[in-house]
N, C-alpha and C positions, 0 to 999 in steps of 0.2 A: 915595548905594549902592541904595538901594529901586530907584532908576532904571533900575540897571542889572541886579537880578535881576527886574523888571517886563521889561528888553529881552528877557533871556534866557527867561523862560517865553513872552514872546509867541511869538519864534523857534523855540524847542521845539515849542512849538501849532502853527503852522502849518507848521510838518515835519511832525510827526505826520498833519494833518491834508491834508497831500499825499501820504503812506506809503498813507493808507487811502481816495484819492479813485480813482476811475473811472480816471483818465487814467493815474498811475504803476501798478493792475494790468494796465491793456494793453500801457504798458513792460515789465515783466514777465515777460508772455506773449509779446511781443515777443523781446527777448532769451533768454528760455529756451526758443523753437525755435529762434532763430540759432545759441544755444549747441550743441544736438541734433543742427542742421543739422552744424556744424562740427567734433564728434564726428566723425560720421559722415566726413562727408571724410575725417578723419585716419585712419580705419580704410580707408576704399575706397581713399585712394595708398598705405598701405602695403603691401595686399593685391596691388596693380596695381606693385607695384614687387618682387616676389617675396620680401616679409619672412618669410612664410610656409617655404620652403626655403632662407631663412639659419639661422631657427628650427629646421630639421628637420637642416640643416646643422651646429648650433650644435653640438643635443642629439644627433644622432646619431650625428654625424662624418661627417658624408654626405648629399647633397643627392639621394635616392632617391625616385623614384615609389613612392604607396603604395600600387599593386599588390603592388609587389616586397616595398616592407617587412612589409606585412601581410598577405599570403598566403603566407608562406614555406614554408608547409608540405605547399601547393598544388602551389606551384612546384618544389619539391622529389620531390614527385609524378612531378608532369610528365617532369624531369629525368631521373629516373629510369626510369620507363615509355620515355623516348626512349635511351636507355643498356642498355635492356634490350635492344633490336634487334642489340645487338652479341653476343650468345649464341650468334643466330642462326648456321649454318653456310652460309648464303645470303649470296651480296657482296651481292646487291639490297637485301637488310635492311640491309645500312651505308652504302652510299648514302642509302635512307629514311633511316636515323640521322639522316644529315646534314645531309640535306634540313628533316628537321621540324626539328634542332637549329637551323641557321638562321633558321628561319620563328618560331620561339620563344624566339630573342636578339634578335629583330628587335623583336617585339611588347614586350618590356623598354625597347630604347633607344627606340621611337616616345616612350615615355613619360618620356621626359629632354627629349624637344620640342626635336632637334637639327633644325636646316634639309636637305631634301632630298625628291626625289621617289620614292624607295625606297632599300632599305636601303645599298646602295654607296654614295649621294650621300651619304646621313647619315653614315655612316662616316668618310667624308671631312672632313668639316666637324667632325668633334668632331678638337679639339687630344688630342693622345696626354698631357699632364699629367691629365687630365679623368677618363679612365676605366682602370681596368686591363685591360691589353693588349688595347689598341685594338689595333695592329699583329699581335696573333696573331688578332685577331677579323677584321681584314681579309685575313690568309691564310686562313683559315676559310673566310672568302667565297666569296675567289676557288675553292675546290677545289668548292666547292659550285654555283657558277657555271659549274667544266669538267663536271660530273657531269651538270648541264641541257641544257647547251647539246654534249658531246662524247657520244654514244652510243658512242663503241669505249673511254670512260676507262674506266681499273682501279682500283679501288680494293680494296686489301690490306685484313684487320682492320686491322693496327698502324698504317699509316697514318690509316684510318676512326679511330681511336683517339687520334692522335695529333690530328687534326681535333678532336674533340670535348674534347680536354683544353684546346686554344685556349678554347672555349666554357665550359669547367668553370672553368679560372680566373677570369675575369670572373666567374660565379656567387660563386665562390667569395669574393669582396671585398667581395660582400654578405653575405656570412655565409649564405648561402640551402642551397650543400651544405657534406658537412665535409670 
């Protein structure tokens, strides 16, 4: 029995000596660094796969660019300034409002990172079920293109209100406007 106790104590002493050795300290440092690198790799992979967007979608119910979610008040003010142009009696102001609204919505759509060289191409690359009223935005964008390319294009106040309502429906889906 003493021999077994002596043997166990001897092994225990050897293990303690090994744990206090420089070699074991080096192993601990190497494995510690390796663990940190693995942890950072996991975080980078999650970021690269777009988990941040998935988290926004889970908690907010939508994966929207931060600019639209964080700056709702500023976005609302800009939109109201565009709509204010429809209060004018001058039909040119209606056209300016449509052009500005199109540019405004384009900046938001760019934040979604859809592929395309210009707004028209980006709109074509948006699946119908990804965003609210994509078809209406496409129609409104066509009106904006007619304004730019056709000098004789006539736009009534009612038509301008209809076009802006297409854009406004998109903004309502992000709870930017009431």
